[in-house]
C-alpha positions as CSV (number, residue, x, y, z in Angstrom):
1,M,-33.3,-53.5,-5.0
2,D,-35.6,-50.5,-3.9
3,T,-36.0,-48.2,-6.7
4,P,-38.4,-45.8,-6.6
5,N,-40.0,-46.8,-10.3
6,G,-43.3,-47.2,-9.2
7,G,-46.6,-44.9,-10.9
8,G,-48.5,-43.0,-8.2
9,P,-51.1,-40.2,-8.0
10,K,-50.3,-36.8,-9.4
11,A,-47.3,-35.4,-7.6
12,N,-48.0,-32.7,-4.7
13,A,-45.6,-30.1,-3.5
14,P,-42.9,-31.6,-1.0
15,I,-44.0,-30.7,2.6
16,A,-41.0,-30.8,4.9
17,A,-43.1,-29.7,8.2
18,T,-43.1,-32.5,10.7
19,G,-46.0,-31.2,12.2
20,N,-48.1,-31.2,9.0
21,P,-51.1,-34.0,8.4
22,A,-49.4,-34.5,4.9
23,F,-46.0,-34.9,6.2
24,V,-47.2,-37.7,8.9
25,G,-49.0,-39.5,6.1
26,A,-45.7,-39.2,4.0
27,A,-43.7,-40.7,7.0
28,L,-46.2,-43.8,7.5
29,M,-46.0,-44.2,3.6
30,M,-42.1,-44.5,3.7
31,V,-42.1,-46.8,6.9
32,L,-44.7,-49.2,5.0
33,S,-42.3,-48.9,2.1
34,V,-39.2,-49.9,3.8
35,S,-40.8,-52.4,5.6
36,L,-42.2,-53.6,2.5
37,F,-39.0,-54.0,1.2
38,T,-37.4,-55.6,4.1
39,I,-39.9,-58.4,4.7
40,S,-39.1,-59.3,0.8
41,H,-35.3,-59.7,1.4
42,G,-36.5,-62.0,4.3
43,F,-38.5,-64.1,1.9
44,V,-35.8,-63.8,-1.0
45,R,-33.5,-65.2,2.3
46,T,-35.2,-67.8,2.8
47,V,-36.3,-69.7,-0.7
48,G,-32.7,-68.2,-2.0
49,D,-31.7,-71.4,-0.3
50,E,-33.2,-73.8,-2.8
51,I,-34.3,-71.6,-5.6
52,H,-31.4,-69.9,-7.8
53,P,-31.1,-66.0,-7.6
54,F,-31.7,-65.6,-11.1
55,E,-35.1,-67.4,-11.2
56,I,-36.0,-65.5,-8.1
57,A,-35.4,-62.4,-10.1
58,F,-37.4,-63.4,-12.7
59,A,-40.4,-64.1,-10.4
60,T,-39.9,-61.0,-8.6
61,S,-40.0,-59.1,-12.5
62,L,-43.1,-61.2,-13.4
63,F,-45.4,-60.6,-10.6
64,S,-44.1,-56.9,-10.0
65,F,-45.4,-56.2,-13.5
66,T,-48.6,-57.0,-12.8
67,F,-49.0,-54.2,-10.4
68,Y,-48.9,-52.1,-13.8
69,L,-51.4,-54.4,-16.0
70,P,-54.7,-53.0,-14.7
71,W,-53.2,-49.3,-15.5
72,L,-51.8,-50.8,-18.9
73,F,-55.2,-52.4,-19.6
74,R,-57.4,-49.3,-19.0
75,T,-55.0,-47.3,-21.0
76,R,-54.9,-49.9,-24.1
77,F,-51.1,-49.8,-23.6
78,R,-51.1,-46.3,-25.4
79,T,-48.6,-44.9,-22.3
80,L,-46.2,-46.9,-23.0
81,R,-45.1,-45.4,-26.6
82,T,-42.0,-43.8,-26.3
83,N,-38.7,-42.6,-28.9
84,K,-36.1,-43.7,-26.1
85,I,-36.6,-47.2,-26.0
86,R,-33.1,-47.9,-26.2
87,I,-32.3,-46.1,-22.9
88,H,-35.0,-48.0,-21.1
89,W,-33.5,-51.2,-22.3
90,V,-30.1,-49.6,-21.1
91,R,-31.6,-49.0,-17.9
92,A,-33.5,-52.2,-17.2
93,F,-30.3,-54.1,-17.6
94,F,-28.6,-51.8,-15.0
95,N,-31.7,-52.6,-13.0
96,V,-31.5,-56.4,-13.2
97,G,-27.6,-56.3,-12.2
98,G,-28.7,-54.2,-9.2
99,V,-31.7,-56.9,-8.4
100,C,-29.6,-60.0,-8.9
101,G,-26.6,-58.8,-7.2
102,W,-28.8,-58.0,-4.3
103,Y,-30.5,-61.0,-4.4
104,F,-27.2,-63.3,-4.6
105,A,-26.0,-60.9,-1.3
106,L,-28.8,-61.8,0.8
107,T,-27.9,-65.5,0.4
108,L,-24.3,-64.9,1.1
109,T,-24.7,-61.9,3.7
110,P,-26.4,-61.4,7.5
111,L,-29.4,-60.1,6.5
112,A,-28.7,-56.9,8.8
113,D,-25.1,-56.5,7.3
114,A,-26.4,-56.6,3.8
115,V,-29.3,-54.1,4.5
116,A,-26.8,-51.6,6.5
117,L,-24.4,-51.5,3.7
118,A,-27.1,-51.1,0.9
119,L,-27.9,-47.9,2.9
120,T,-24.9,-46.5,1.3
121,G,-26.9,-46.3,-2.4
122,P,-28.0,-43.1,-2.2
123,L,-24.4,-41.9,-1.6
124,A,-23.4,-43.9,-5.1
125,I,-26.0,-42.0,-7.1
126,T,-24.8,-38.6,-5.6
127,L,-21.2,-39.5,-6.9
128,G,-22.6,-40.6,-10.1
129,A,-24.0,-37.5,-10.7
130,V,-21.1,-35.6,-10.1
131,L,-18.8,-37.6,-12.3
132,F,-21.2,-38.2,-15.3
133,L,-24.1,-36.1,-15.2
134,G,-22.1,-33.2,-14.4
135,E,-23.4,-32.1,-11.1
136,P,-21.3,-29.5,-9.2
137,A,-18.9,-31.2,-6.7
138,R,-19.9,-29.3,-3.7
139,V,-17.8,-29.4,-0.6
140,R,-21.1,-30.8,1.5
141,R,-21.5,-33.7,-1.1
142,W,-18.0,-34.8,-0.5
143,V,-18.4,-34.3,3.2
144,G,-21.7,-36.3,3.3
145,M,-20.2,-39.2,1.1
146,G,-17.1,-39.3,2.9
147,I,-18.9,-39.9,6.4
148,G,-20.9,-42.7,4.4
149,I,-18.1,-44.2,3.5
150,A,-16.7,-44.4,7.1
151,G,-20.1,-46.1,8.1
152,A,-19.5,-48.5,5.3
153,L,-16.2,-49.3,6.6
154,L,-17.4,-49.8,10.2
155,I,-19.5,-52.6,9.2
156,I,-16.8,-54.6,6.6
157,R,-14.3,-53.5,9.0
158,P,-11.7,-54.6,6.7
159,G,-8.4,-56.2,7.7
160,F,-10.2,-56.9,11.1
161,Q,-12.6,-59.5,9.9
162,Q,-12.9,-62.0,7.1
163,F,-14.3,-60.0,4.3
164,N,-17.7,-61.6,3.2
165,T,-18.2,-62.6,-0.4
166,G,-21.4,-61.4,0.0
167,Y,-20.3,-57.7,0.5
168,W,-19.0,-57.5,-3.4
169,F,-22.6,-58.4,-4.6
170,V,-23.6,-55.6,-2.0
171,L,-21.5,-53.1,-3.9
172,L,-22.2,-54.3,-7.2
173,S,-26.0,-54.2,-6.5
174,I,-25.4,-50.6,-5.0
175,S,-23.6,-49.7,-8.3
176,C,-26.1,-51.1,-10.6
177,T,-28.8,-49.4,-9.3
178,A,-26.9,-46.3,-9.2
179,G,-26.6,-46.7,-13.1
180,S,-30.5,-47.5,-13.1
181,R,-31.5,-44.2,-11.0
182,L,-29.0,-41.9,-12.9
183,L,-30.8,-43.2,-16.3
184,T,-34.0,-42.6,-14.3
185,K,-32.9,-39.0,-13.8
186,H,-32.3,-38.6,-17.3
187,L,-35.8,-40.1,-18.6
188,T,-37.9,-38.2,-16.2
189,Q,-37.2,-34.6,-18.2
190,S,-39.6,-36.4,-20.8
191,E,-41.5,-39.3,-19.7
192,P,-43.8,-39.5,-16.6
193,S,-42.9,-41.7,-13.8
194,A,-45.8,-44.6,-14.4
195,V,-44.5,-45.1,-17.8
196,L,-40.9,-45.4,-16.4
197,G,-42.0,-47.8,-13.9
198,A,-43.7,-50.1,-16.5
199,W,-41.3,-49.9,-18.8
200,M,-38.6,-51.2,-16.1
201,A,-41.1,-53.7,-15.0
202,L,-42.1,-55.0,-18.5
203,L,-38.3,-55.1,-19.8
204,Q,-37.0,-56.8,-16.8
205,V,-39.2,-60.0,-17.3
206,P,-37.3,-61.3,-20.5
207,I,-33.6,-60.3,-19.0
208,T,-34.3,-62.3,-15.5
209,F,-36.3,-65.0,-17.9
210,V,-33.1,-65.3,-20.4
211,L,-30.7,-65.6,-17.0
212,A,-32.6,-68.0,-15.0
213,I,-33.1,-70.8,-17.9
214,P,-29.5,-72.5,-17.1
215,F,-30.5,-72.5,-13.6
216,W,-34.1,-73.5,-13.7
217,S,-35.7,-75.7,-11.0
218,W,-39.4,-75.8,-10.6
219,P,-40.6,-74.3,-7.4
220,N,-42.8,-76.2,-5.0
221,P,-45.9,-74.8,-3.8
222,I,-44.6,-73.0,-0.9
223,Q,-41.3,-71.7,-2.8
224,L,-43.8,-70.2,-5.5
225,A,-46.0,-68.5,-3.1
226,M,-42.9,-66.9,-1.3
227,M,-42.0,-65.5,-4.8
228,I,-45.0,-64.6,-5.6
229,A,-45.2,-62.7,-2.4
230,V,-41.6,-60.9,-3.1
231,G,-42.9,-59.8,-6.2
232,L,-46.0,-58.0,-4.8
233,L,-44.4,-56.6,-1.6
234,V,-41.4,-55.2,-4.3
235,G,-44.6,-53.8,-6.4
236,G,-46.1,-52.2,-3.3
237,A,-42.8,-51.2,-1.6
238,H,-42.5,-49.1,-5.1
239,Y,-45.9,-47.4,-5.1
240,T,-45.7,-46.3,-1.5
241,L,-42.3,-45.0,-1.5
242,T,-43.3,-43.0,-4.7
243,V,-46.0,-41.9,-3.1
244,A,-43.9,-40.7,0.1
245,Y,-41.4,-38.8,-2.2
246,Q,-44.2,-36.9,-3.8
247,R,-45.9,-35.6,-0.4
248,A,-42.2,-34.8,1.4
249,D,-38.8,-33.9,0.9
250,V,-36.7,-36.7,-0.1
251,G,-34.3,-35.3,3.1
252,A,-37.3,-35.6,5.4
253,M,-37.8,-39.1,4.7
254,E,-34.3,-40.4,4.4
255,P,-33.9,-40.9,8.6
256,F,-37.1,-43.6,8.4
257,N,-34.3,-45.9,6.3
258,F,-33.4,-46.9,9.6
259,V,-36.2,-48.8,10.2
260,R,-34.9,-51.1,7.5
261,L,-32.1,-52.2,9.9
262,V,-34.5,-52.4,12.9
263,I,-36.3,-55.1,10.8
264,A,-33.7,-56.6,9.2
265,A,-32.2,-57.2,12.4
266,M,-35.2,-58.9,13.8
267,I,-36.1,-61.0,11.0
268,G,-32.4,-62.2,11.3
269,Y,-32.7,-63.0,14.8
270,F,-35.9,-64.8,15.0
271,F,-35.9,-66.7,11.5
272,F,-32.0,-67.0,10.8
273,A,-30.4,-67.0,14.1
274,E,-28.2,-63.9,13.4
275,N,-27.3,-61.4,15.7
276,P,-25.6,-58.1,14.4
277,D,-22.9,-56.8,16.0
278,A,-22.5,-53.4,17.6
279,W,-20.3,-52.2,14.4
280,T,-23.4,-52.8,12.2
281,W,-25.7,-50.8,14.2
282,A,-23.0,-47.9,14.2
283,G,-22.1,-47.9,10.7
284,G,-26.0,-47.9,10.0
285,V,-26.5,-44.9,12.1
286,V,-23.5,-43.1,10.1
287,I,-24.5,-44.2,6.9
288,V,-28.2,-43.2,7.2
289,A,-27.3,-39.8,8.9
290,S,-24.9,-38.9,6.0
291,T,-27.3,-39.9,3.3
292,T,-30.1,-37.8,5.5
293,Y,-27.7,-34.8,5.5
294,V,-26.8,-34.8,1.7
295,A,-30.7,-35.3,0.8
296,H,-31.5,-32.7,2.9
297,R,-28.9,-30.3,1.4
298,E,-30.1,-30.9,-1.9
299,A,-33.3,-30.2,-0.8
300,V,-32.8,-27.0,0.2
301,R,-30.6,-26.3,-2.8
302,R,-33.7,-26.7,-5.0
303,R,-35.7,-24.5,-2.8
304,Q,-33.3,-21.8,-2.9
305,E,-32.8,-22.4,-6.8
306,A,-36.8,-22.3,-7.3
307,G,-37.2,-19.4,-5.2
């Protein structure tokens, strides 16, 4: 999944003004990030018919880690020093659950449906912060989450269509990714984002390798190239997402997540003969609106508290 764990340049003060050149740059980075993520989903969908999702997850973790190697060699791996290695391991297991659940979902669910439903991820993180981190349960949060759930129900439409097994894997992925994000939030109080990203990428490699061994099949050159592409695309998406969030408020960036649904629909239509119905589009719009509202209100609250 699209967890912003990658390292990046030193964070600048977030900028919310849409006319500011820095905001335009952040918006372009956000669009690039969601585009890279969604293109990687298309590759996973293609190769997932013959290669097990656990093996794809291993390849993704391995090649994503190559993004950090130049930085780690330059710092002689000294930046990996930490006294919270156990939390890093737990976080990595959560993230592996999110990635593997997502890859299973992509092999079982129409691409646009999976992406639209996955847009509820920020709402799951908000709920987890209330339940497990003791953050206040403000009315606006509950309203935003309620609207987001309504959007998800528009996509799933329980009782009106057969419940796709892939939806369960999307929900599993959302839950595990939320757990990973909450632990990330805890770790950011003492460790820089680049270190968090490097540890995540490093620890996922042995975990996914162990999972992949029972299902291993040697990929042909085309399949290997696709899995390498997935890893590099995900690594680039993490980096550009981090840069976007450094340059602008999260709430200002959330509306651009709708680009994911558009690209997913195009990939599904042209490469997999999928045609998302009006309910998927409606649900996606409602979910993006709700997550944008929650993120915007949180950004406003942080600015008020800082002022």
